[in-house]
N, C-alpha and C positions, 0 to 999 in steps of 0.2 A: 264535270268533260263526260264526253257521251260514252254510249258502251264501247262503239268502234274505235276511236282512240285508249281507252283506257286496255283493252283486248291488246294492242298495238302495246301498248309503253309498260305495261302490272306485270309484274310476273310473279303469274297465282301459285305456279307452281310446288307441289309438297316436296318440301327441304327435309333432310334427315331427323334437323332436330325439331320443325311439325311434325314429320309422321310419330315420334315418339313418346309424344310432351301429347298427341291429339291420340296413338292409342290406351294414353291413359283416359283422356277426356271423354272417347269411345265410348268406352267402357263401363267408364266410371259409375250412370247412374242405376243402374240393373246389375252394380258388380257385387254375386253375396259376399259378408265381410270376412269371410276365411279361407276367401281368395287372392284376399289382402295379398299374402307374402307368395303367392306366385306369378300377382300378377308385379309388383316385385324384379324380386326372378327374373321374369321374360326384358324386362327395360333394360335389366344394370348386364345381361346378355346379349346383350344387340350392344350397350355401351365396351364390353369387350369388357366389365365388371365380372370378378370374381367370390364368392363368398358372403353374399349380401347376406345386411341383417336391418332387423326394425327391432327395435329397444324401448321401450316405456316403463317411464317410472313405475312405481309404486309403491299401496297406499300414506310409506311410510316416510316413502322420499330416504331413503335411504342405496335403496337398487334399482337396476337399468335393468329391465327380463325380457329375453327374446323371445318375440310374439311366434308362435308357430305357423309350418306355412308349408309348404311343400317347395322345395328348390331355394326355400330360410336357410341359412346358418343357425343353427341351435346354441347348444352350451351351458355352459353356467350364467348367473344374474354377475355379475359387474355392481362392486361396491362405486354410488356418485364419490365419494370422498378422496379415490384411491387407484383412479385412471381414466382414460384417454377418452372415453364415452362419455364418462362425467366432468370431463374438463368443457369437452361441445358442451352436452347440456346446460350445467353451470353459466358458462359464459358467453353460450349459444350463439358460436362461434364455432366454425368448422378447424379440426384439426387434420391436418396433415400426418402421415409415418412413414416413414422410410421401413421396408419389410421382405424379406429373398424376394426375388423379382419381384418387386410393385412396391407399390403406396397402398397403405389400407386410408382411408377416408374416411370419418365423420363426420357428417353433415346433421344439424338440427331440427327436426323436423317443427317449426312453428307456425301456429296458427292463432289471430290475431296477438300475437305477443304472445301468448300462452308457449309453452312448451313441451308438448307431447311429447317428446322423447328424441329418438335420435336414428341414424340411415346410417348401416355402416358398407362396405363393400370396399375391394381392392383393385385394385388399373395396373397394369406391368408400366405406367408412365404419366402422372395427370401435368394437362396442358387450363391457359385459362381457358377454351373452351370446355372445356371437362370441366371445369368449377361451375364455369356461368350453366351447366346443363344442366346436370350435377342439383344442385337446388332448386333451380324449378322444379327437376322430378321431387326434390322433396319436401317444395309448398308444396305439390300437389297431394302428393303422401300422404300429408298430415288434414290436409283436410279431405283424404279419405278415410284417415280415420277418427276425424272427429262427428266427420256426419254419418258411420257408421255407429258410431258408437250407442247411440241411442236407441237402435233395434236387435244389439248383438248382446248374449252376456258372456262372450269370446275373448273383448278386453278384461273385463272386470273379475276374471277369473287368469290372465293373466300378470295382472295388477296384486292382487291380491298375496301376500306373505304369508298371512295367516289366517285365522280367521274370524269372522267379523260380527259384532252383535247386532240383534235389528237394530236398536238405536241408535248404530252409525252408520246404518246399512240404509237409515233415512235419510242421516247428515246428508250423507253424501250425496246423491239424491238431491237434496233440496241447494246444493251451492252453484254456484257461478264456477268459473274456468279460475283456479287456484290462482294465472297472474292474470294480468294484459295493460300489454305494450303498447301508448301511445305516440307520438310526437310530446303530445303535450305533456301528459300522464301515464304514469306505470303506477300499477298494480301489485302485488304479492300477497300471498297469507298461507297460510298454514293453520293442522288442527294438529295436537293431543291431546286423549291416544288416538292414531287416526282410528285402530280397528273396536274400538269401544267408546269413545263420542259419544256424548249422552244431548245435552241441553247447549253447548257456542254451540254459533251460527252468524254471519256474514253476507251481505248480498251487497247487490254493486251496481249500476248502469251506466254506464258512458247515453248521456241525450244532448246531442246538438254536443258545445256547448262545456257541457255540463254533467259534474262528475257526481250524481249517488252513493249514497255510504250507509250502511248501516252494520253494526256490532251487537250480539243481542246475548246473554243467559241467564239462562232459564234456568231455574230452581229447580233443585233436588239429583237425580240420577235418571239412568233407563234409562224406560220407552215413557214414563210419565217425561221427563223431562224432556227429547225427542219431539212429543207428541206438541206440547207446547210449545219452543223451538219455529213449530212448520209452524202454527198458527198465526206467531209474532209473526216471521218472515215473508208467509203467505198475508198478514193483516198491511205490513207494509207493502210490501210490494203491492195490492191495491191499490193506496192513496197512492202513491206514487205516481204509479201510472196515474191518476185521472188527473196530478194536476196538483196534489195542495201541497200546502206550506208545511213546513216541519212541525210547527205545535199544530197541525191539525195532521199532520200523519200522529203525533207520538197520540194523540185523543180516537184513532179510529183504532189505533195498536192495545189501547189501553180498555177500551170497551170488547175489540173481541177478545183478549185474553178473560177481562172478566167475566162476560156470556159465557167460557166455557168449564170456568174452571172454580174450585170453591176461591173464596178469602181470601185464603191463606197462602196460597201460589201466586205467583210472582216471576219477571224475565226483566234484569235492567239493563238499559241500550241504549246505543250513541250512534244519535242520525246527523249526520253530513252534506251538507251540497257544499262543491265546490267549481266557484270561474274558471274555467281551466285555461280563459284565453286576458282574466287579469290577475288570475292569484287570488281572488276572493274568496276566505274560505263561513258559510257559516254554520253552526249545532249545536246542538240540543240532545242534555243529558239526561236521564233519567235514569241516576243509580249505578251508574255503571265509570269503573275507572278513568280519572282523567286522562288524556293520548296523553302522548311527548311528542315534543319540536326538536326533530334536527336541524340542525341546522352550519353548517359546514363541519358535516363530519364529528359532532357532538353535540348530544343533545345540551339541547338551552331550559328551555324552560317546559312543566307541565298546561295544557289548554281546561282552566281550569274556570267556572265561571257557575253560575245560575243554575243545581236540577231542579228536575221535582220526582215524587217518587214512583219506584217500581210502574213498571206496563203492570196494569193490574190490579191496583192497590186506587187507583181512584185520582190523583194526583190532579193539581195545579196546572193551569196551563204552561208550561215550562217557557223560559225568557229565552229568546236566542241569544246567541254570544256570536259574534264575529271578529273575526283579523285577516289581515291581508299576507299571502305568505310570501317569499323573498324567490326568485329559479332557485334552483338545488334543497331546498328545503324539503323533508322526510316526515312525514306524520304516521308513528306508531299508536293505533291505534290496539289494545289487548284486551283480554277478561282478566278478574279478578287469581284466578286459579294460577299463573303465569309469576307468581308474586307471592301468593300463599299458599303455603301447604299446612293442611288442616289433620296431619294427623296426629293424635296424643300427643304429648309428648312433646314433639317437637317444633323446628319456631321455626316463623313462616322465615320466605327463602327473601326473601323483602323486597322494593324500592331500588337502594344501591345498588344490588347486584348484579336486578334488571340494566339500571343508569353505565356501573361499570364496562359490563357485556355487551351495550348496544355503543360503545364509544371506540370498544378494542376491533371492535364489526364493520364499523363505521371508517378507521385510518385505512383498510384493508383498499378502501377506494372499488370496495362490489359492486354490481347490479342491483338490487333491489331483491330480483329471487332470491341471491344466492347469500342477502342478505340476511332474507325472510328466515329464509331457511334453515342459515347457519345460530343466526339466533336464538329458536327454537330447540332444536338439536345441544346446540349448546348446553343449553336453561336445563335442559332437562337430563341431562351429566350429572349435572352440577343438581339435583335432586337427588343423585344413587340411583339414574335410572329411568325412573316412576315418576308417577304426580296422585295424589289423591283426588283428585277433581280435573276435569275438561283448563286443558290452556291453548293456548286460540289466539294467535293475532295475524295484525294485515296492518300491512305497510303501505302507505302513497306516498310517490315521490311527484312533485311540483315539477313539471320542464324548463317554463315560463312562455 
């Protein structure tokens, strides 16, 4: 089509929707983090909305906390398990509630499947045009929150419900997003205790059709364990990005930990690779608890296989285990703190308790983000609300 014919037949004028979304895009790249709130407020006002809110999940995954900002509505944090905002957050779906003079709309703030938080606004009425526009605005706001997160402490401060240890600070800065929801595969993880975790960590990467995943547990507590976990995850990422196989990744991690720490220090580890087109799973185990396979909403079996010594002990090259998943299968990876209780005179929480709770939660049919979070919090309550060790889990679902 020539330029003249394009001018004749193509309408390039700016519609209301383009103008609204364009305002966000035009201002985004130079927008200071603390002005996200006023920008959301301005956009919502142009849509005829009032009482806008942006709610962020706290580190403990218990509350949704209002983001401060001129034009945004404040208020008390909302309990995720007992609020409309929480329902929107857990199910990643909008919620509409009638109220005097209008409709209160809760929209999930999604970025790559990760749930950033919830955006809320009241409109006099809502139709499909409003819903479409609000969902697109929510997508742009989620992207803004993620991109601005890296160079401001604002969002860290909002999400903290209590003081955080230096070790936990290190671990949270090391983590990838807690959730990733893609067409073929989904991942969701959680760390406890959120404000004092030290040696536990996990990492994942989706490179084309292959999901790479690792879970580790560095011995000890406090800053020393966090430092060792940092070295182990750094070595894992370095070897993974070099394109090496799982046994070679173990060897690289093992040497890195052994070179930096004394001989009695070690890290248990589980490394996996999942072909998301075929469901073919490969894994190596270095002294770590075996993952659980959940099929048809029940625990089917443990992924047992050959193991080698923990990272740092100079074990033999690990043998790789393999199996093929069935669409809908879920893998639960966890650290020993989830099933063990180390307090003197107390019994271990036990694997059977874990399996029972997994089966109960799986029957609800909820997505893996909600199941991972509920499982961790349920187990914590069953232990009396505390743990003497880090307790971390990572849930993976292959959609097929």
